[in-house]
Phi, psi and omega in degrees: 000314180297321179296322180295317178294317180297316179296319179295320178299317181296319180292320177294323175297318177299316180298320179292324178293317176294322184294333182278352185300315181296324178297312180295325178297319178298319178294323178295317179296323178295335178269013178065031173275127181285161181298316181298314180295316180300312183290322178300309183290330176303308184281332178297310180289324178295320179297318177300317181294317180294317179293326176296320178296318180296317178293322179296319180276356181056043179279129176300133185239002177282132183231154174297154184300326180296318180288326177295320178297319178300315180291328176297316179295319179295325182282318184273305182278344181258279189295319181297315180292321176301315182297319178299314180297312185294314183287336172292319178296325176300325183279343186249342184235158169302143185302322180298322182286313181296321179295317182293318179295319178301325182282015165281352185303330176302328178299314182289328175296315180300311182295318182294313180294324177294320179293316182291324180275351180058040178241147179292150179291138175291156180300320181298324180290321177295321177297319179299314179299319180298314179299317182295317182290319178294319178298318178297322179301314179293322178298311182288322180296328181285337187234027188296330182290336181256006188291128175256116187296320179297315178299319179297314180294325178294315179297319179292319178297322178295319179298318180293314179298321181295325177298314177296321181296318179298314181297317180292319179297321179298327180292314187274345180292342181291339181227009182223142179296135183301317183288331176292319175301312182297321180296313180293315183297315179293328178293313179292324177295322177301314179299313181297320183284334173294315176299319179299313182290325177293319179298320179281349180059039179237015180279133179204154173249003178276082185236137180284175187297321180293326177294316178295324178300315180295318180297310179298323179297316179293318181294315185278304186284310188272358178236291184293302184294323180297316180289320181298308183293324179294316181295319179289321180299322179300325181297332182268324186240354179087159185290328183295310180291325178298319179295321179294319180290336180293349177299338181284350180299305178294329177298315180298317179297314182294322178295315180294320181295326177290319185283315186267323184257359182056037178269073188284150185253140175279173182296322180293321177295318179298321176297316180298316180296318179300315179296321180291322178294323175296319178297318178297319179298320179298325181290338185260351180277129176272095185291338178293331177274329182291318184299313176300324178296317180295320178294323179295318179295322178295319179296319178297317180297320179294321179295319179297318180295320180297318180296321179296317180297320181293324181291329178287000000 
């Protein structure tokens, strides 16, 4: 019981750490920190933290060249590009909208895994996709006058890339340490984003105190601590329950954006978000486990009824 509570607490802490990332990004932009500079230092400091953790735990870090190439692609073509898309959407869209569009990624994960496994989509997954798409329609419809097409496409592109990243990460996690993956990926992402910021000519270290606060916050809380607590939490409660608890991440972001950034939501937007959260919940429920439980409860009820009838 204590392990279950502790694991759930860690996953919820991870969700809150991920959820605060968009808020901190907005503060960084307000301090005139460019996207290239912000992302470079995010992954630079996160990589230092991950490598420090690996050295502290004395985890072997030498890998075959084939696996290093895989992680290089994941870091440069995956995480670095995802970060560029997501943080660009943060700068062009209201935080509530960019976060909600990004959380379409479960749809792409479902479709991608179904395609790779060559299996038909389950009814529950189709229902989830329906809820997510209808919810997105209400979200966009409510804010159509302020809609920035580039920002929308960036958030959507990040969701698609993240789906591929999740599927690839799941493959290599079976034989590779999670923190080792994160250390290599953040290191390669740092390299790619340094080149990106130099190309854009927006790299600088002349950043005020509020800008550095936002950068360190994203690197420590929304990257290192978020991944650390989520990975440890999974060991206690399993990936299925951890995924269900992660639904609180967008909720946390939307609540904070309303409170701190005054990014208030209309009734239509709230309806859209509610539908999307229901859709996300549907993607995380293991209906194959739920059905036997329901049948078992039904059987228990029938046995109780039979005993009562016999006693009468």
